[in-house]
C-alpha positions, 0 to 999 in steps of 0.5 A: 872289156879290155885285156886283163878284165879292166876298162882301158880308160882311167876311171877318173876320166870315164865320165868324160866322153867326146866333147859336145863341141866335137859332136855339134861341129860335126853336126854343123858340117853334116847338115850345112848349118851355121856353126854358132856353137864352138867359140872360134872366129871365122876370120883371122886377127891382125895382119901385122901379127900374122906377118910377125909369125911368118917373119919369125918362121923365115928368120928361124926363130922358134923353129926348134925347141924354145926355152921351157918357160917360153921365149924371153920376148913373150915373157917380157911382153906378158909382164909389160901387158900386166903392168900396162893394163892393171898396174901389176908387176911381174918378173918375166924370168921368174913369174911368167910361164908360157903354155900351150893355150889356156887349156894347158895352163889350167891343167898344169895349175891343177895338176901342180897345186892339188893332192888327191881328195882336195876340194876345188870350188868352181863357178857353175856352169864352167868350161868342160876342161875344168871338170876333166882337169880336176878329175885328172888331178884327183881333186873333188869339184864343188860347184857354186852355181851362177843363177839367172836373175830376170828381175832387173832391166837386163837378165843376167847370171849372178854369183851368190856370195853366201853360197860361195862362202858356205861351199868352203870346207876344211878340205877346200884347197883352191877356188877356180874362178873364170871372169869374164865368165864362159858361158854366161857372159858375167863379169864379176864386179870389184865388190864380188872380187873383193869378197872372194879375195877376203874369203881366200885370205881368211881360209888360206885358199889358193885361187886360179883365175881364167881371164882369157876374155879380159879384153872382151868386155862391154860396159863392164870393167875387168879387174884381175883378182891378183890386184887385190890386197894379199892376193898376188901371192895366192893367185895364179892368173891365166891369159891367152892370145887366142881370144884377144887376137883371133888366132885360136889355132896358135895355142899360146897362153900364159901364167903369171903369179908369184915365183913360188906358184909359177915354179910349181905350175912349171913343174907340171907343165914341163911334163905335158907339152914341155914347149909349143908354138915356137914362132907364134910366141914371137908374134904374140909378143908383138901383138901384146904391144899393139896400141890401145886402139886395137883393143878398143876396136875389137871390143866395139866390133864384138859389141856390134855383133853381140847386139846384132845376134841378141836382137835376132835371138829375142825376135825368135822368142828366146829370153836373152842374157845379153853378156857383159863379156866374152863372145857368147850369148846364153839364152833360155828356150822355155819361152819357145815351149822347150825345156831340154837344151840337148834335144833342142840343140840336136834338132836345131840344125834340121829345124833352121840350119843353126848350131848351138851348144846346150849349157847343161854340159857345163853343169854338174847339176844338169837340171839347173842348165837344162833350159839354157843354150849358148850361141857364139857371136865371134863371126862375120856380121853377114853370117850372124844376119843369116843366122838371125833370119833362120832363127826367126822361123822358131817364132812361128 
């Protein structure tokens, strides 16, 4: 017990201990296992982008505090990116905000837009920071579960639009949307997004959309929710350089939205990091202007890696949910005679020298996620081949 007889940790965060990523990454180091748990590439992104960061450092650009909203070069590049890929027009001075990665963008958005007691609908399973940020803002999370569908030619997780609509109450303030979706790899269709947009307009809801995997889609199309009629003024769109350019340690993200929404998010963000990643902002501005061939190449590279690992997982006996986006594969361990993803993942390093993440950590209803396990395929092909070889021992 702490001094004054009260726990030290704010009760809103009491349920959030050390993240599963830290636990499983430590287990990978301890056992010498291949780490397919945490989602970071094992090789750097384009050399010209790295050199752009070095050049900024040497030229003295960003070594001191950059402007609070982000350097003008990056805000302009973000606005150009949204116009180039989606036909969305944003004022770089009033409608773009640079953040310390997407994680800060999510935190600042929720802290800015929620009052205590507001309900937030999120698609379950969801990235663990969503729950913590909703809690810090005093909101109440309302999960709408993406459910596994194995009836079609390819197993996938799907959104039940009727369930989404039924989750909205008079206390609902905001929908927190993630597409392409981590961890399931689902990419919401135009029809599904149109239904979300219709619901948001009908019930006067705000929407925060986490679109950090926007360029990592396979045989699917990513469509920003902000592009639907009536959604620009009620949508905060979040992007990030880490996933697209394989520089996750730089922590450069951004928010786009109406001037009013961005001003609100900026009011919260300025009291979090205030500014960050000075020289890297200049490098990301150059990265966003890379030719189309770069974005095509990274998709093709990850598609090959997805199929390599998916094949290995299928050979090992898993049911494989081959993703349409992101760089994660969700699997069902029940064909292996297992039902507890936590126990399975904690034993997997000793069994075959591979680390994965139990999807149950991404659920409020942990029983719904109990038999599912996530593997990352943003690794070198030789690493994925070795992992596939090791996992085959599970097939007996």
